[in-house]
C-alpha positions, 0 to 999 in steps of 0.5 A: 466963250468956250471953256479952254482945255487947261480950265476944263482939266483944272475944273475936273478934280474940283467938280468931282470933289464937289460931288463927293462933298455933296455926298457928304451932306448926307450925314447924321441921319438920326436927326434928319433924313435930309440935311438939305431941306427942312421939308420933304426929305429924301431917303438914302441907304445906310451903306451910302450914309456911312460912306459919306460919314467916312469922307466928310466927318473923318476924310477917310476915303478907303473907308468909304471905298469899302463901305461902297463896295455895294452901292445903292442901286437906286441912288445917283450919289453912290455912284457919284461918290465912287467915281470921285474916289476912283478919279482921285486915285488916277495917277496920270503920270503912271496912266501915261505908261499904261499902268495896270492900277492906273488904267483900272482906277480910270475904268472905275471912273468911267463906269461909276460916271456913267452909272450916276447918269443912268441911275439919275435918268431912273430918278427922274420919274419921282424926283425930277429935280435931283434927277436932272441935277444928277444928269448934269453931274453924270455928263460932267463926269463923262466929259472928265473921263474924255479929258483924262483918258484922250488928253485935253485936245482929243477929249476937248470935242466930247468934253464941250458936248458934254459941258452943253448938256450939263448946262441943259439939265441944270437948267431943267433943275433950276426951272423946278426950284432954283433955290434948292439947297442941294442944287445951290450947292452943286451949281454954286461950286460949278459956277464959281469954277467957271468964274475963276477960270474964264476971263471976264467972269464974275464969281459974285452970283455964285458966291451969293448962291452959296452964301443965301441958299446952299446947305449945310453951311460948312460945306458952302463955306468950303466952297467959298473959301476955295473961290476966294483963294483962287481970287487971291482974297486971303482974308476972306479965304481964311474967314471961310475956311475957319467956319468950315473948320467949326464943324470939320476940325480934323478933316485933313483936306480942309487942313490942307485947304487952309495950309494952301491959303496961308502959303499963298499969303506968305505965311510959311510957318502957318502953312507949314504946320498945317501941311504937316498936320494933314500929313498925319492922316495921309493913310486917309487920303487918295494917293495923288492927293498925298503926293500933291500935299507932300510936294506942296509942303516940301515947297513951303519948307524950302520957302520957309528956310530961304526967308529965315534970317541969316546969321551975321558973319563973325567979325575977324579980329585984327592981328596985333603987332608982336612986341619987339 
C-alpha cells in the first residue's frame, strides 16, 4: 500500500529525528569506540562525538551546530545530524512567505541530506553495511526535502521513488547482518512509523526488533515509547519513556515526550509540570520544537483549568420580615 502524503509528512520529523538519535549513540568514546557493537568497532571524529554529546546528553542543538561547522568529510552521520538540525529549524509558515531564514534552513537541509548520501556511497567500499544503511537515510532525507519544498502533492512522486530506494538499501544492509544493532535501531524506527501511519499495519515486529537487537537501550526505549504513545497504549509508553529517562534525565525532548504521554492519558497536572520543565531548556531546542512545545503546554493549561472543580455558589440569605 503506498504511503499517503499526510503520512509521509508526519514521518519526516520523526525519521530525521531518528537519524539524529542514531548519531547520539556515539557517546562516551573513552570506554568504547562503538556503542552499537561489542566487536569490530567503527571509529568516529572527535568533533562528531562532541556534537552527539551536545544533542543527546544535554539536548543542546545550538551547541551541536557550532561543533559541526566543520563536519567529518568521511562520516555520513555528521551530515545526517546537520540535516536534522536544519530541518528542525525550518519554519514552514515563514517558508510559505519566502522568508530568507526559512529558505536558508531548507537549503541547508537539502545540502546535508545529499551529502549524507554521497558520503555513504564512498563508505560502501570499506563498510558496506553502514554504507547501505546511510544510503537509505540519505535518500529518505532527499524525499523529505521534496515534500517540504514542493508540498505533499507536487513532491509525492519524488518522495515515493525515494522511499523505494530507502527500502532497497535497507534490504541490502539487512542481507549483510539483519540483527546489527545500528541497523536495528534505524529500521526499527522507520518500521514503527510506517506501522502507526498505515492502515492494517502491525507494529509488533518493529517493537520486537528494537527490544531485542537495537542498542543502546535508552534509545530503543525512546522509540518504543513513541510507538506506544501513538498506539494509545499509555501505560506501556510511560514504562518505556521512564527507562529512557534513567540515562537522559535532563534531556528536554525526552521530558517533552513524557509530557505528551501524560496529556493523552488525561493527566493534565503531570503533563503541565513536564512541559514547563522542558521549556526551562528552550534555548537548547530548535525554534520549531519550542513553538510546538509551547502550544501544547498552553493547551494543557487550558484543559487543566477547565477540569478544575468550580466553587459552589454562596447561598443567598432569605430576607426576614421586619418586626411590626
